[in-house]
PyMOL Python script that loads the backbone (N, CA, C, O; Angstrom):
from pymol import cmd

cmd.read_pdbstr("""\
ATOM      1  N   MET A   1       0.754  -0.914   0.206  1.00  0.00           N
ATOM      2  CA  MET A   1       0.131   0.013  -0.128  1.00  0.00           C
ATOM      3  C   MET A   1       1.052   1.013  -0.204  1.00  0.00           C
ATOM      4  O   MET A   1       2.158   0.899   0.323  1.00  0.00           O
ATOM      5  N   VAL A   2       0.569   2.380  -1.056  1.00  0.00           N
ATOM      6  CA  VAL A   2       1.408   3.327  -0.531  1.00  0.00           C
ATOM      7  C   VAL A   2       0.189   4.731  -0.440  1.00  0.00           C
ATOM      8  O   VAL A   2      -0.898   4.793  -1.014  1.00  0.00           O
ATOM      9  N   ILE A   3       0.827   5.756   0.481  1.00  0.00           N
ATOM     10  CA  ILE A   3       0.440   6.761   0.811  1.00  0.00           C
ATOM     11  C   ILE A   3       1.133   7.878   0.117  1.00  0.00           C
ATOM     12  O   ILE A   3       2.300   8.066   0.461  1.00  0.00           O
ATOM     13  N   LYS A   4       0.668   8.597  -0.728  1.00  0.00           N
ATOM     14  CA  LYS A   4       1.063   9.911  -1.334  1.00  0.00           C
ATOM     15  C   LYS A   4       0.329  11.005  -0.965  1.00  0.00           C
ATOM     16  O   LYS A   4      -0.902  10.997  -0.975  1.00  0.00           O
ATOM     17  N   VAL A   5       1.269  12.336  -0.506  1.00  0.00           N
ATOM     18  CA  VAL A   5       0.723  13.566  -0.347  1.00  0.00           C
ATOM     19  C   VAL A   5       1.682  14.339  -1.464  1.00  0.00           C
ATOM     20  O   VAL A   5       2.907  14.246  -1.398  1.00  0.00           O
ATOM     21  N   LEU A   6       1.046  15.067  -2.440  1.00  0.00           N
ATOM     22  CA  LEU A   6       2.158  15.676  -3.197  1.00  0.00           C
ATOM     23  C   LEU A   6       1.852  17.277  -3.113  1.00  0.00           C
ATOM     24  O   LEU A   6       0.997  17.771  -3.848  1.00  0.00           O
ATOM     25  N   THR A   7       2.426  17.884  -2.391  1.00  0.00           N
ATOM     26  CA  THR A   7       1.972  19.417  -2.941  1.00  0.00           C
ATOM     27  C   THR A   7       2.974  20.260  -3.765  1.00  0.00           C
ATOM     28  O   THR A   7       4.136  19.964  -4.044  1.00  0.00           O
ATOM     29  N   LYS A   8       2.256  21.407  -4.105  1.00  0.00           N
ATOM     30  CA  LYS A   8       3.291  22.274  -4.906  1.00  0.00           C
ATOM     31  C   LYS A   8       4.285  22.923  -4.298  1.00  0.00           C
ATOM     32  O   LYS A   8       5.349  23.207  -4.848  1.00  0.00           O
ATOM     33  N   ARG A   9       3.910  23.257  -2.841  1.00  0.00           N
ATOM     34  CA  ARG A   9       4.813  24.360  -1.875  1.00  0.00           C
ATOM     35  C   ARG A   9       5.714  23.316  -0.769  1.00  0.00           C
ATOM     36  O   ARG A   9       6.943  23.344  -0.698  1.00  0.00           O
ATOM     37  N   GLY A  10       4.784  22.357   0.105  1.00  0.00           N
ATOM     38  CA  GLY A  10       5.147  21.801   0.861  1.00  0.00           C
ATOM     39  C   GLY A  10       5.980  20.507   0.307  1.00  0.00           C
ATOM     40  O   GLY A  10       5.942  20.111  -0.857  1.00  0.00           O
ATOM     41  N   PRO A  11       6.781  19.896   1.426  1.00  0.00           N
ATOM     42  CA  PRO A  11       7.509  18.581   1.032  1.00  0.00           C
ATOM     43  C   PRO A  11       6.220  17.165   0.593  1.00  0.00           C
ATOM     44  O   PRO A  11       5.095  16.993   1.063  1.00  0.00           O
ATOM     45  N   ARG A  12       6.864  16.471  -0.313  1.00  0.00           N
ATOM     46  CA  ARG A  12       6.306  15.502  -0.676  1.00  0.00           C
ATOM     47  C   ARG A  12       6.544  14.443  -0.049  1.00  0.00           C
ATOM     48  O   ARG A  12       7.683  14.100   0.269  1.00  0.00           O
ATOM     49  N   ILE A  13       5.318  13.679   0.250  1.00  0.00           N
ATOM     50  CA  ILE A  13       5.656  12.780   1.420  1.00  0.00           C
ATOM     51  C   ILE A  13       4.847  11.468   0.347  1.00  0.00           C
ATOM     52  O   ILE A  13       3.828  11.598  -0.332  1.00  0.00           O
ATOM     53  N   ARG A  14       5.846  10.070   0.536  1.00  0.00           N
ATOM     54  CA  ARG A  14       5.503   9.095  -0.141  1.00  0.00           C
ATOM     55  C   ARG A  14       5.852   7.988   1.075  1.00  0.00           C
ATOM     56  O   ARG A  14       6.941   8.150   1.625  1.00  0.00           O
ATOM     57  N   ILE A  15       5.084   6.974   1.494  1.00  0.00           N
ATOM     58  CA  ILE A  15       4.696   6.077   2.795  1.00  0.00           C
ATOM     59  C   ILE A  15       4.409   4.825   2.096  1.00  0.00           C
ATOM     60  O   ILE A  15       3.311   4.487   1.656  1.00  0.00           O
ATOM     61  N   TRP A  16       5.540   4.152   2.038  1.00  0.00           N
ATOM     62  CA  TRP A  16       5.093   2.549   1.597  1.00  0.00           C
ATOM     63  C   TRP A  16       4.773   1.617   2.630  1.00  0.00           C
ATOM     64  O   TRP A  16       5.730   1.326   3.348  1.00  0.00           O
ATOM     65  N   MET A  17       3.669   1.066   2.900  1.00  0.00           N
ATOM     66  CA  MET A  17       3.515   0.125   3.801  1.00  0.00           C
ATOM     67  C   MET A  17       3.086  -1.316   3.364  1.00  0.00           C
ATOM     68  O   MET A  17       2.101  -1.382   2.630  1.00  0.00           O
ATOM     69  N   PRO A  18       3.653  -2.368   3.695  1.00  0.00           N
ATOM     70  CA  PRO A  18       3.076  -3.487   3.141  1.00  0.00           C
ATOM     71  C   PRO A  18       1.668  -3.851   3.750  1.00  0.00           C
ATOM     72  O   PRO A  18       1.327  -3.687   4.922  1.00  0.00           O
ATOM     73  N   LEU A  19       0.927  -4.372   2.731  1.00  0.00           N
ATOM     74  CA  LEU A  19      -0.683  -4.686   2.881  1.00  0.00           C
ATOM     75  C   LEU A  19      -0.678  -5.480   4.342  1.00  0.00           C
ATOM     76  O   LEU A  19      -1.504  -5.222   5.218  1.00  0.00           O
ATOM     77  N   GLY A  20       0.309  -6.425   4.476  1.00  0.00           N
ATOM     78  CA  GLY A  20       0.345  -7.388   5.386  1.00  0.00           C
ATOM     79  C   GLY A  20       0.013  -6.591   7.212  1.00  0.00           C
ATOM     80  O   GLY A  20      -0.650  -6.938   8.190  1.00  0.00           O
ATOM     81  N   VAL A  21       0.817  -5.529   6.908  1.00  0.00           N
ATOM     82  CA  VAL A  21       1.100  -5.133   8.232  1.00  0.00           C
ATOM     83  C   VAL A  21      -0.589  -4.837   8.933  1.00  0.00           C
ATOM     84  O   VAL A  21      -0.521  -4.754  10.159  1.00  0.00           O
ATOM     85  N   ALA A  22      -1.621  -4.718   8.540  1.00  0.00           N
ATOM     86  CA  ALA A  22      -2.736  -4.450   9.015  1.00  0.00           C
ATOM     87  C   ALA A  22      -3.215  -5.795   9.818  1.00  0.00           C
ATOM     88  O   ALA A  22      -3.891  -5.733  10.845  1.00  0.00           O
ATOM     89  N   LYS A  23      -2.853  -6.804   9.323  1.00  0.00           N
ATOM     90  CA  LYS A  23      -3.265  -8.198  10.332  1.00  0.00           C
ATOM     91  C   LYS A  23      -2.015  -8.499  11.711  1.00  0.00           C
ATOM     92  O   LYS A  23      -1.963  -9.400  12.548  1.00  0.00           O
ATOM     93  N   TRP A  24      -1.193  -7.405  11.482  1.00  0.00           N
ATOM     94  CA  TRP A  24      -0.098  -7.858  12.770  1.00  0.00           C
ATOM     95  C   TRP A  24      -1.163  -7.501  13.903  1.00  0.00           C
ATOM     96  O   TRP A  24      -2.034  -6.644  13.749  1.00  0.00           O
ATOM     97  N   HIS A  25      -0.967  -8.355  15.202  1.00  0.00           N
ATOM     98  CA  HIS A  25      -1.645  -8.062  16.388  1.00  0.00           C
ATOM     99  C   HIS A  25      -1.372  -6.583  17.046  1.00  0.00           C
ATOM    100  O   HIS A  25      -2.167  -5.899  17.689  1.00  0.00           O
ATOM    101  N   ILE A  26      -0.354  -6.365  16.783  1.00  0.00           N
ATOM    102  CA  ILE A  26       0.010  -4.895  17.647  1.00  0.00           C
ATOM    103  C   ILE A  26      -0.614  -3.938  16.880  1.00  0.00           C
ATOM    104  O   ILE A  26      -1.079  -3.029  17.568  1.00  0.00           O
ATOM    105  N   VAL A  27      -0.830  -3.796  15.389  1.00  0.00           N
ATOM    106  CA  VAL A  27      -1.360  -2.847  14.565  1.00  0.00           C
ATOM    107  C   VAL A  27      -3.024  -2.879  15.196  1.00  0.00           C
ATOM    108  O   VAL A  27      -3.561  -1.876  15.665  1.00  0.00           O
ATOM    109  N   ARG A  28      -3.616  -4.079  15.109  1.00  0.00           N
ATOM    110  CA  ARG A  28      -4.776  -4.264  15.453  1.00  0.00           C
ATOM    111  C   ARG A  28      -5.298  -3.819  16.649  1.00  0.00           C
ATOM    112  O   ARG A  28      -6.248  -3.037  16.681  1.00  0.00           O
ATOM    113  N   HIS A  29      -4.563  -4.405  17.989  1.00  0.00           N
ATOM    114  CA  HIS A  29      -4.646  -3.514  19.098  1.00  0.00           C
ATOM    115  C   HIS A  29      -4.618  -2.223  19.199  1.00  0.00           C
ATOM    116  O   HIS A  29      -5.495  -1.606  19.804  1.00  0.00           O
ATOM    117  N   ALA A  30      -3.442  -1.562  18.525  1.00  0.00           N
ATOM    118  CA  ALA A  30      -3.635   0.049  18.627  1.00  0.00           C
ATOM    119  C   ALA A  30      -4.792   0.521  18.194  1.00  0.00           C
ATOM    120  O   ALA A  30      -5.436   1.272  18.926  1.00  0.00           O
ATOM    121  N   ILE A  31      -5.269   0.159  16.910  1.00  0.00           N
ATOM    122  CA  ILE A  31      -6.435   0.618  16.455  1.00  0.00           C
ATOM    123  C   ILE A  31      -7.745   0.395  17.237  1.00  0.00           C
ATOM    124  O   ILE A  31      -8.581   1.286  17.091  1.00  0.00           O
ATOM    125  N   ILE A  32      -7.995  -0.395  17.852  1.00  0.00           N
ATOM    126  CA  ILE A  32      -8.755  -0.819  19.047  1.00  0.00           C
ATOM    127  C   ILE A  32      -8.670   0.186  20.418  1.00  0.00           C
ATOM    128  O   ILE A  32      -9.717   0.733  20.763  1.00  0.00           O
ATOM    129  N   LYS A  33      -7.685   0.382  21.042  1.00  0.00           N
ATOM    130  CA  LYS A  33      -7.318   1.316  21.916  1.00  0.00           C
ATOM    131  C   LYS A  33      -7.760   2.489  21.660  1.00  0.00           C
ATOM    132  O   LYS A  33      -8.819   2.885  22.148  1.00  0.00           O
ATOM    133  N   SER A  34      -6.963   3.278  20.797  1.00  0.00           N
ATOM    134  CA  SER A  34      -7.297   4.244  19.900  1.00  0.00           C
ATOM    135  C   SER A  34      -8.645   4.859  19.585  1.00  0.00           C
ATOM    136  O   SER A  34      -8.842   6.068  19.463  1.00  0.00           O
ATOM    137  N   SER A  35      -9.664   3.787  19.452  1.00  0.00           N
ATOM    138  CA  SER A  35     -10.760   3.997  19.123  1.00  0.00           C
ATOM    139  C   SER A  35     -11.658   3.918  20.093  1.00  0.00           C
ATOM    140  O   SER A  35     -12.806   3.808  19.663  1.00  0.00           O
ATOM    141  N   HIS A  36     -11.504   3.943  21.799  1.00  0.00           N
ATOM    142  CA  HIS A  36     -11.972   3.876  22.752  1.00  0.00           C
ATOM    143  C   HIS A  36     -13.052   2.674  22.809  1.00  0.00           C
ATOM    144  O   HIS A  36     -14.181   2.756  23.294  1.00  0.00           O
ATOM    145  N   HIS A  37     -12.367   1.361  22.112  1.00  0.00           N
ATOM    146  CA  HIS A  37     -13.349   0.366  22.367  1.00  0.00           C
ATOM    147  C   HIS A  37     -14.840   0.404  21.630  1.00  0.00           C
ATOM    148  O   HIS A  37     -15.858   0.036  22.216  1.00  0.00           O
ATOM    149  N   ASP A  38     -14.829   0.900  20.267  1.00  0.00           N
ATOM    150  CA  ASP A  38     -16.212   1.404  19.608  1.00  0.00           C
ATOM    151  C   ASP A  38     -16.218   0.037  18.877  1.00  0.00           C
ATOM    152  O   ASP A  38     -15.265  -0.422  18.249  1.00  0.00           O
ATOM    153  N   GLU A  39     -17.836  -0.742  19.107  1.00  0.00           N
ATOM    154  CA  GLU A  39     -18.064  -1.879  18.894  1.00  0.00           C
ATOM    155  C   GLU A  39     -18.041  -2.153  17.179  1.00  0.00           C
ATOM    156  O   GLU A  39     -17.855  -3.229  16.611  1.00  0.00           O
ATOM    157  N   ASN A  40     -18.320  -0.668  16.506  1.00  0.00           N
ATOM    158  CA  ASN A  40     -18.041  -1.122  14.562  1.00  0.00           C
ATOM    159  C   ASN A  40     -16.652  -1.094  14.599  1.00  0.00           C
ATOM    160  O   ASN A  40     -16.231  -1.974  13.849  1.00  0.00           O
ATOM    161  N   VAL A  41     -15.628  -0.394  15.207  1.00  0.00           N
ATOM    162  CA  VAL A  41     -14.327  -0.553  15.028  1.00  0.00           C
ATOM    163  C   VAL A  41     -13.861  -2.075  15.306  1.00  0.00           C
ATOM    164  O   VAL A  41     -13.255  -2.808  14.525  1.00  0.00           O
ATOM    165  N   ILE A  42     -14.276  -2.350  16.555  1.00  0.00           N
ATOM    166  CA  ILE A  42     -13.993  -3.769  16.869  1.00  0.00           C
ATOM    167  C   ILE A  42     -14.423  -5.000  15.807  1.00  0.00           C
ATOM    168  O   ILE A  42     -13.783  -6.032  15.607  1.00  0.00           O
ATOM    169  N   THR A  43     -15.299  -4.720  15.376  1.00  0.00           N
ATOM    170  CA  THR A  43     -15.880  -5.321  14.349  1.00  0.00           C
ATOM    171  C   THR A  43     -14.966  -5.617  12.982  1.00  0.00           C
ATOM    172  O   THR A  43     -14.555  -6.606  12.375  1.00  0.00           O
ATOM    173  N   LEU A  44     -14.918  -4.616  12.902  1.00  0.00           N
ATOM    174  CA  LEU A  44     -13.989  -4.078  11.381  1.00  0.00           C
ATOM    175  C   LEU A  44     -12.700  -4.956  11.697  1.00  0.00           C
ATOM    176  O   LEU A  44     -12.246  -5.828  10.955  1.00  0.00           O
ATOM    177  N   VAL A  45     -12.164  -4.547  13.004  1.00  0.00           N
ATOM    178  CA  VAL A  45     -10.761  -4.968  12.810  1.00  0.00           C
ATOM    179  C   VAL A  45     -10.583  -6.515  13.071  1.00  0.00           C
ATOM    180  O   VAL A  45      -9.544  -7.118  12.802  1.00  0.00           O
ATOM    181  N   GLY A  46     -11.526  -6.997  13.533  1.00  0.00           N
ATOM    182  CA  GLY A  46     -12.046  -8.557  13.275  1.00  0.00           C
ATOM    183  C   GLY A  46     -11.815  -8.968  11.986  1.00  0.00           C
ATOM    184  O   GLY A  46     -11.197  -9.994  11.704  1.00  0.00           O
ATOM    185  N   LEU A  47     -12.340  -8.119  11.111  1.00  0.00           N
ATOM    186  CA  LEU A  47     -12.387  -8.712   9.676  1.00  0.00           C
ATOM    187  C   LEU A  47     -11.208  -8.417   8.877  1.00  0.00           C
ATOM    188  O   LEU A  47     -11.080  -8.870   7.740  1.00  0.00           O
ATOM    189  N   LEU A  48     -10.261  -7.601   9.490  1.00  0.00           N
ATOM    190  CA  LEU A  48      -9.198  -6.900   9.004  1.00  0.00           C
ATOM    191  C   LEU A  48      -8.359  -8.013   7.854  1.00  0.00           C
ATOM    192  O   LEU A  48      -8.168  -7.694   6.681  1.00  0.00           O
ATOM    193  N   PRO A  49      -7.777  -9.786   8.641  1.00  0.00           N
ATOM    194  CA  PRO A  49      -7.418 -10.170   7.818  1.00  0.00           C
ATOM    195  C   PRO A  49      -8.110 -10.888   6.448  1.00  0.00           C
ATOM    196  O   PRO A  49      -7.512 -11.133   5.400  1.00  0.00           O
ATOM    197  N   GLN A  50      -9.423 -11.136   6.721  1.00  0.00           N
ATOM    198  CA  GLN A  50     -10.273 -11.554   5.627  1.00  0.00           C
ATOM    199  C   GLN A  50      -9.794 -10.534   4.489  1.00  0.00           C
ATOM    200  O   GLN A  50      -9.149 -10.819   3.479  1.00  0.00           O
ATOM    201  N   LEU A  51     -10.440  -8.804   5.044  1.00  0.00           N
ATOM    202  CA  LEU A  51     -10.071  -8.038   4.099  1.00  0.00           C
ATOM    203  C   LEU A  51      -8.823  -7.914   3.272  1.00  0.00           C
ATOM    204  O   LEU A  51      -8.817  -7.594   2.084  1.00  0.00           O
ATOM    205  N   VAL A  52      -7.823  -8.178   3.961  1.00  0.00           N
ATOM    206  CA  VAL A  52      -6.508  -7.792   3.279  1.00  0.00           C
ATOM    207  C   VAL A  52      -6.130  -9.240   2.245  1.00  0.00           C
ATOM    208  O   VAL A  52      -5.498  -9.142   1.193  1.00  0.00           O
ATOM    209  N   LYS A  53      -6.546 -10.266   2.681  1.00  0.00           N
ATOM    210  CA  LYS A  53      -6.838 -11.340   1.660  1.00  0.00           C
ATOM    211  C   LYS A  53      -7.758 -11.023   0.440  1.00  0.00           C
ATOM    212  O   LYS A  53      -7.382 -11.130  -0.728  1.00  0.00           O
ATOM    213  N   ALA A  54      -9.010 -10.621   0.832  1.00  0.00           N
ATOM    214  CA  ALA A  54      -9.703 -10.203  -0.791  1.00  0.00           C
ATOM    215  C   ALA A  54      -8.802  -8.896  -1.233  1.00  0.00           C
ATOM    216  O   ALA A  54      -8.697  -8.849  -2.459  1.00  0.00           O
ATOM    217  N   ALA A  55      -8.238  -8.004  -0.667  1.00  0.00           N
ATOM    218  CA  ALA A  55      -7.522  -6.843  -1.587  1.00  0.00           C
ATOM    219  C   ALA A  55      -6.491  -7.538  -2.177  1.00  0.00           C
ATOM    220  O   ALA A  55      -6.347  -7.393  -3.390  1.00  0.00           O
ATOM    221  N   ARG A  56      -5.663  -8.342  -1.509  1.00  0.00           N
ATOM    222  CA  ARG A  56      -4.497  -9.064  -2.279  1.00  0.00           C
ATOM    223  C   ARG A  56      -4.866  -9.925  -3.781  1.00  0.00           C
ATOM    224  O   ARG A  56      -4.088 -10.045  -4.728  1.00  0.00           O
ATOM    225  N   ARG A  57      -6.205 -10.444  -3.697  1.00  0.00           N
ATOM    226  CA  ARG A  57      -6.971 -11.447  -4.640  1.00  0.00           C
ATOM    227  C   ARG A  57      -7.133 -10.242  -5.644  1.00  0.00           C
ATOM    228  O   ARG A  57      -6.691 -10.362  -6.787  1.00  0.00           O
ATOM    229  N   TYR A  58      -7.754  -9.088  -5.241  1.00  0.00           N
ATOM    230  CA  TYR A  58      -8.178  -8.148  -6.408  1.00  0.00           C
ATOM    231  C   TYR A  58      -7.128  -7.433  -7.142  1.00  0.00           C
ATOM    232  O   TYR A  58      -7.215  -7.175  -8.343  1.00  0.00           O
ATOM    233  N   VAL A  59      -5.989  -7.073  -6.287  1.00  0.00           N
ATOM    234  CA  VAL A  59      -4.726  -6.483  -6.794  1.00  0.00           C
ATOM    235  C   VAL A  59      -4.152  -7.718  -7.877  1.00  0.00           C
ATOM    236  O   VAL A  59      -3.826  -7.493  -9.043  1.00  0.00           O
ATOM    237  N   ARG A  60      -4.122  -8.681  -7.398  1.00  0.00           N
ATOM    238  CA  ARG A  60      -3.421  -9.836  -8.641  1.00  0.00           C
ATOM    239  C   ARG A  60      -4.277  -9.982  -9.800  1.00  0.00           C
ATOM    240  O   ARG A  60      -3.832 -10.118 -10.939  1.00  0.00           O
ATOM    241  N   ARG A  61      -5.504  -9.953  -9.507  1.00  0.00           N
ATOM    242  CA  ARG A  61      -6.386 -10.036 -10.960  1.00  0.00           C
ATOM    243  C   ARG A  61      -6.503  -8.887 -11.572  1.00  0.00           C
ATOM    244  O   ARG A  61      -6.424  -8.900 -12.800  1.00  0.00           O
ATOM    245  N   HIS A  62      -6.711  -7.655 -10.895  1.00  0.00           N
ATOM    246  CA  HIS A  62      -7.509  -6.390 -11.722  1.00  0.00           C
ATOM    247  C   HIS A  62      -5.947  -5.186 -11.438  1.00  0.00           C
ATOM    248  O   HIS A  62      -5.877  -4.066 -11.945  1.00  0.00           O
ATOM    249  N   GLY A  63      -5.271  -5.573 -10.872  1.00  0.00           N
ATOM    250  CA  GLY A  63      -4.040  -4.494 -10.904  1.00  0.00           C
ATOM    251  C   GLY A  63      -4.395  -3.647  -9.483  1.00  0.00           C
ATOM    252  O   GLY A  63      -5.119  -4.076  -8.584  1.00  0.00           O
ATOM    253  N   HIS A  64      -3.710  -2.343  -9.502  1.00  0.00           N
ATOM    254  CA  HIS A  64      -3.939  -1.660  -8.216  1.00  0.00           C
ATOM    255  C   HIS A  64      -5.310  -1.234  -7.830  1.00  0.00           C
ATOM    256  O   HIS A  64      -6.200  -1.356  -8.670  1.00  0.00           O
ATOM    257  N   LEU A  65      -5.638  -0.652  -6.427  1.00  0.00           N
ATOM    258  CA  LEU A  65      -6.714  -0.467  -6.123  1.00  0.00           C
ATOM    259  C   LEU A  65      -6.995   0.931  -5.221  1.00  0.00           C
ATOM    260  O   LEU A  65      -6.801   1.050  -4.011  1.00  0.00           O
ATOM    261  N   THR A  66      -7.450   1.840  -6.046  1.00  0.00           N
ATOM    262  CA  THR A  66      -7.484   3.379  -5.500  1.00  0.00           C
ATOM    263  C   THR A  66      -8.190   3.301  -4.459  1.00  0.00           C
ATOM    264  O   THR A  66      -9.299   2.823  -4.694  1.00  0.00           O
ATOM    265  N   ILE A  67      -7.992   3.602  -3.286  1.00  0.00           N
ATOM    266  CA  ILE A  67      -8.760   3.712  -1.944  1.00  0.00           C
ATOM    267  C   ILE A  67      -9.212   5.349  -2.040  1.00  0.00           C
ATOM    268  O   ILE A  67     -10.361   5.545  -2.437  1.00  0.00           O
ATOM    269  N   VAL A  68      -8.491   6.386  -1.746  1.00  0.00           N
ATOM    270  CA  VAL A  68      -8.643   7.547  -1.841  1.00  0.00           C
ATOM    271  C   VAL A  68      -7.958   8.465  -2.823  1.00  0.00           C
ATOM    272  O   VAL A  68      -6.748   8.389  -2.608  1.00  0.00           O
ATOM    273  N   GLU A  69      -8.212   9.286  -3.792  1.00  0.00           N
ATOM    274  CA  GLU A  69      -7.921  10.378  -4.458  1.00  0.00           C
ATOM    275  C   GLU A  69      -8.238  11.704  -4.400  1.00  0.00           C
ATOM    276  O   GLU A  69      -9.286  12.074  -4.930  1.00  0.00           O
ATOM    277  N   VAL A  70      -7.558  12.448  -3.879  1.00  0.00           N
ATOM    278  CA  VAL A  70      -7.848  13.561  -3.735  1.00  0.00           C
ATOM    279  C   VAL A  70      -7.295  14.794  -4.774  1.00  0.00           C
ATOM    280  O   VAL A  70      -6.125  14.565  -5.079  1.00  0.00           O
ATOM    281  N   LYS A  71      -7.640  15.612  -5.185  1.00  0.00           N
ATOM    282  CA  LYS A  71      -6.746  16.635  -6.168  1.00  0.00           C
ATOM    283  C   LYS A  71      -7.807  17.929  -5.905  1.00  0.00           C
ATOM    284  O   LYS A  71      -9.009  18.020  -6.154  1.00  0.00           O
ATOM    285  N   THR A  72      -6.816  18.938  -5.271  1.00  0.00           N
ATOM    286  CA  THR A  72      -7.374  20.392  -4.627  1.00  0.00           C
ATOM    287  C   THR A  72      -6.841  21.364  -5.922  1.00  0.00           C
ATOM    288  O   THR A  72      -6.009  21.100  -6.790  1.00  0.00           O
ATOM    289  N   HIS A  73      -7.578  22.480  -5.722  1.00  0.00           N
ATOM    290  CA  HIS A  73      -7.621  23.372  -6.975  1.00  0.00           C
ATOM    291  C   HIS A  73      -6.205  24.183  -6.609  1.00  0.00           C
ATOM    292  O   HIS A  73      -5.845  25.037  -7.419  1.00  0.00           O
ATOM    293  N   ASP A  74      -5.563  23.998  -5.675  1.00  0.00           N
ATOM    294  CA  ASP A  74      -4.170  24.340  -5.274  1.00  0.00           C
ATOM    295  C   ASP A  74      -3.188  23.734  -5.877  1.00  0.00           C
ATOM    296  O   ASP A  74      -2.051  24.204  -5.917  1.00  0.00           O
ATOM    297  N   GLY A  75      -3.654  22.224  -6.598  1.00  0.00           N
ATOM    298  CA  GLY A  75      -2.543  21.516  -7.077  1.00  0.00           C
ATOM    299  C   GLY A  75      -2.170  20.652  -6.051  1.00  0.00           C
ATOM    300  O   GLY A  75      -1.074  20.173  -6.342  1.00  0.00           O
ATOM    301  N   ASP A  76      -2.577  20.233  -4.986  1.00  0.00           N
ATOM    302  CA  ASP A  76      -2.248  19.132  -4.154  1.00  0.00           C
ATOM    303  C   ASP A  76      -2.648  17.959  -4.649  1.00  0.00           C
ATOM    304  O   ASP A  76      -3.416  17.849  -5.605  1.00  0.00           O
ATOM    305  N   HIS A  77      -2.182  17.098  -4.068  1.00  0.00           N
ATOM    306  CA  HIS A  77      -2.592  15.467  -4.785  1.00  0.00           C
ATOM    307  C   HIS A  77      -2.505  14.617  -3.660  1.00  0.00           C
ATOM    308  O   HIS A  77      -1.434  14.389  -3.099  1.00  0.00           O
ATOM    309  N   ILE A  78      -3.713  14.083  -3.266  1.00  0.00           N
ATOM    310  CA  ILE A  78      -3.777  12.850  -2.029  1.00  0.00           C
ATOM    311  C   ILE A  78      -4.263  11.737  -2.537  1.00  0.00           C
ATOM    312  O   ILE A  78      -5.433  11.555  -2.872  1.00  0.00           O
ATOM    313  N   LEU A  79      -3.037  10.683  -2.630  1.00  0.00           N
ATOM    314  CA  LEU A  79      -3.309   9.401  -3.342  1.00  0.00           C
ATOM    315  C   LEU A  79      -3.345   8.131  -1.997  1.00  0.00           C
ATOM    316  O   LEU A  79      -2.350   8.017  -1.281  1.00  0.00           O
ATOM    317  N   ILE A  80      -4.557   7.257  -1.778  1.00  0.00           N
ATOM    318  CA  ILE A  80      -3.851   6.291  -1.037  1.00  0.00           C
ATOM    319  C   ILE A  80      -4.370   4.848  -1.813  1.00  0.00           C
ATOM    320  O   ILE A  80      -5.549   4.504  -1.896  1.00  0.00           O
ATOM    321  N   ARG A  81      -3.242   4.122  -2.337  1.00  0.00           N
ATOM    322  CA  ARG A  81      -3.316   2.925  -3.121  1.00  0.00           C
ATOM    323  C   ARG A  81      -3.006   1.614  -2.713  1.00  0.00           C
ATOM    324  O   ARG A  81      -2.001   1.347  -2.053  1.00  0.00           O
ATOM    325  N   ILE A  82      -3.757   0.869  -3.049  1.00  0.00           N
ATOM    326  CA  ILE A  82      -3.042  -0.481  -2.509  1.00  0.00           C
ATOM    327  C   ILE A  82      -2.413  -1.227  -4.135  1.00  0.00           C
ATOM    328  O   ILE A  82      -1.798  -2.294  -4.127  1.00  0.00           O
TER     329      ILE A  82
END
""", "prot")
cmd.dss("prot")
cmd.show_as("cartoon", "prot")
cmd.util.cbc("prot")
cmd.orient("prot")
């Protein structure tokens, strides 16, 4: 997964993160802790391994999957893509 924040005037940020990181216990625990034990988040975190597996299958068959893409009138570009 790649997160890109490309601005005209500021720093350009590119973060590459393996998709499998979402399946790590420590990451799932941090998400639950930061959400103050919200029922919806706990349910979603429980489904993360299945979601990661489905996303990997999709990428193998169809190529990259863009989750968020924002272009502002100032020329800034934000992209989150698997």
